[in-house]
KEKE-3310 file (N, C-alpha, C; in steps of 0.2 Angstrom, whole numbers, plus 5000, padded with zeros to 4 digits):
npx = (5735:5739:5741:5742:5755:5760:5762:5748:5741:5725:5710:5701:5688:5687:5691:5681:5671:5674:5671:5657:5652:5652:5643:5648:5650:5656:5667:5675:5690:5700:5712:5721:5723:5720:5722:5718:5708:5709:5707:5704:5701:5700:5706:5717:5725:5718:5721:5713:5713:5706:5694:5699:5701:5695:5696:5700:5696:5701:5694:5694:5687:5685:5685:5693:5687:5687:5682:5679:5678:5673:5677:5675:5686:5687:5697:5708:5717:5724:5730:5738:5747:5755:5762)
npy = (6367:6368:6383:6390:6384:6387:6382:6384:6387:6383:6384:6370:6372:6382:6374:6364:6372:6376:6364:6362:6374:6370:6360:6347:6329:6321:6313:6319:6328:6342:6346:6354:6372:6388:6405:6411:6411:6401:6401:6393:6400:6396:6403:6406:6407:6413:6422:6425:6435:6431:6439:6446:6434:6423:6407:6395:6379:6362:6347:6330:6314:6298:6289:6294:6304:6321:6337:6354:6371:6388:6395:6404:6409:6416:6429:6424:6431:6438:6427:6422:6433:6432:6420)
npz = (5874:5857:5848:5833:5832:5845:5862:5872:5888:5894:5904:5911:5911:5901:5890:5890:5886:5873:5866:5869:5863:5849:5850:5852:5855:5870:5867:5858:5856:5858:5846:5839:5835:5827:5825:5813:5799:5785:5768:5753:5738:5726:5716:5723:5739:5754:5769:5784:5798:5813:5824:5841:5853:5847:5839:5826:5828:5829:5831:5836:5835:5844:5834:5824:5816:5811:5816:5813:5819:5823:5838:5854:5866:5881:5886:5879:5872:5882:5888:5878:5876:5888:5887)
capx = (5734:5743:5737:5747:5761:5763:5758:5744:5737:5718:5707:5697:5681:5687:5692:5675:5667:5675:5667:5650:5650:5651:5639:5651:5650:5661:5673:5679:5695:5703:5719:5725:5719:5723:5719:5717:5704:5712:5702:5706:5696:5701:5711:5723:5724:5717:5721:5709:5714:5700:5694:5702:5699:5692:5700:5697:5698:5701:5692:5694:5683:5688:5685:5697:5683:5689:5677:5682:5673:5676:5675:5677:5689:5687:5703:5713:5723:5728:5734:5743:5752:5759:5765)
capy = (6366:6372:6388:6393:6381:6388:6379:6389:6384:6385:6380:6364:6375:6384:6368:6361:6377:6375:6358:6364:6379:6367:6355:6340:6324:6321:6309:6324:6331:6348:6344:6360:6378:6394:6412:6413:6407:6400:6399:6393:6403:6393:6408:6408:6406:6419:6421:6431:6435:6431:6444:6444:6428:6418:6403:6390:6374:6356:6342:6323:6309:6292:6285:6298:6309:6327:6342:6361:6376:6394:6396:6410:6408:6422:6431:6421:6436:6439:6421:6422:6438:6430:6414)
capz = (5868:5852:5844:5829:5834:5851:5867:5876:5893:5895:5910:5910:5909:5894:5886:5889:5883:5866:5864:5869:5858:5843:5851:5850:5860:5875:5865:5854:5859:5854:5845:5837:5833:5824:5825:5807:5795:5779:5763:5746:5734:5719:5713:5728:5746:5758:5776:5787:5805:5817:5830:5847:5857:5843:5835:5822:5832:5826:5836:5833:5839:5845:5827:5819:5812:5813:5814:5813:5820:5826:5845:5858:5872:5884:5888:5876:5870:5888:5890:5873:5878:5894:5885)
cpx = (5738:5739:5743:5754:5764:5759:5755:5740:5730:5715:5703:5690:5681:5688:5685:5670:5668:5671:5660:5648:5649:5646:5641:5650:5656:5667:5677:5684:5698:5710:5724:5720:5723:5719:5717:5713:5707:5707:5705:5700:5695:5705:5717:5720:5723:5718:5718:5711:5707:5700:5697:5698:5695:5697:5696:5700:5696:5700:5693:5691:5687:5689:5689:5694:5685:5683:5681:5676:5677:5673:5678:5680:5690:5694:5709:5719:5727:5733:5740:5749:5757:5763:5772)
cpy = (6370:6377:6391:6390:6383:6385:6385:6385:6387:6381:6374:6367:6378:6379:6365:6366:6377:6370:6359:6369:6376:6361:6348:6335:6324:6317:6313:6328:6337:6346:6349:6366:6383:6400:6415:6408:6407:6397:6399:6395:6400:6397:6409:6407:6413:6418:6427:6430:6436:6437:6441:6439:6423:6414:6398:6384:6367:6351:6335:6319:6303:6288:6289:6303:6316:6332:6349:6366:6382:6395:6402:6407:6414:6423:6427:6425:6438:6433:6421:6427:6436:6424:6416)
cpz = (5863:5848:5840:5830:5841:5857:5872:5881:5894:5901:5907:5908:5902:5889:5884:5885:5875:5863:5863:5864:5851:5844:5849:5856:5864:5872:5860:5858:5855:5853:5842:5836:5830:5825:5819:5803:5788:5774:5756:5741:5727:5714:5717:5735:5750:5765:5780:5795:5808:5822:5836:5851:5853:5839:5831:5826:5828:5831:5832:5838:5840:5838:5822:5815:5815:5811:5816:5815:5823:5833:5848:5864:5876:5887:5885:5874:5876:5889:5884:5874:5883:5892:5882)
residu = (MET:PHE:ILE:ASP:GLY:ARG:MET:ILE:ALA:ILE:SER:ASP:GLU:GLU:TYR:GLU:SER:THR:ARG:LEU:GLN:LEU:ASP:LEU:PRO:SER:ASP:PHE:VAL:LEU:ILE:GLU:ALA:THR:SER:PHE:LEU:HIS:HIS:ASP:THR:GLY:ASN:GLY:HIS:VAL:THR:ILE:PRO:LEU:PRO:LYS:ASP:TYR:ILE:VAL:ALA:ALA:PHE:GLU:GLY:ARG:ASN:GLY:ARG:ARG:LEU:TYR:GLY:VAL:VAL:LEU:ILE:LYS:ASP:LEU:SER:ARG:VAL:GLN:ALA:SER:ALA)
# end
């Protein structure tokens, strides 16, 4: 999967865990992610780095509907460092 524009390999179990953490049906797939929370305050854009191993994940269903959420991927920082 892509995290902040970099290809990062995660296991099938970790992939499934991200979907289950957000209680999404099986037709939703992880399409991209970032380790930063981006927020438009109305007075400007704020970027907040998330704690180690957390990401904001974008999932998309077969009908094109996108859902976003913050999920934990254990040892993600180790995987990112080796990429």
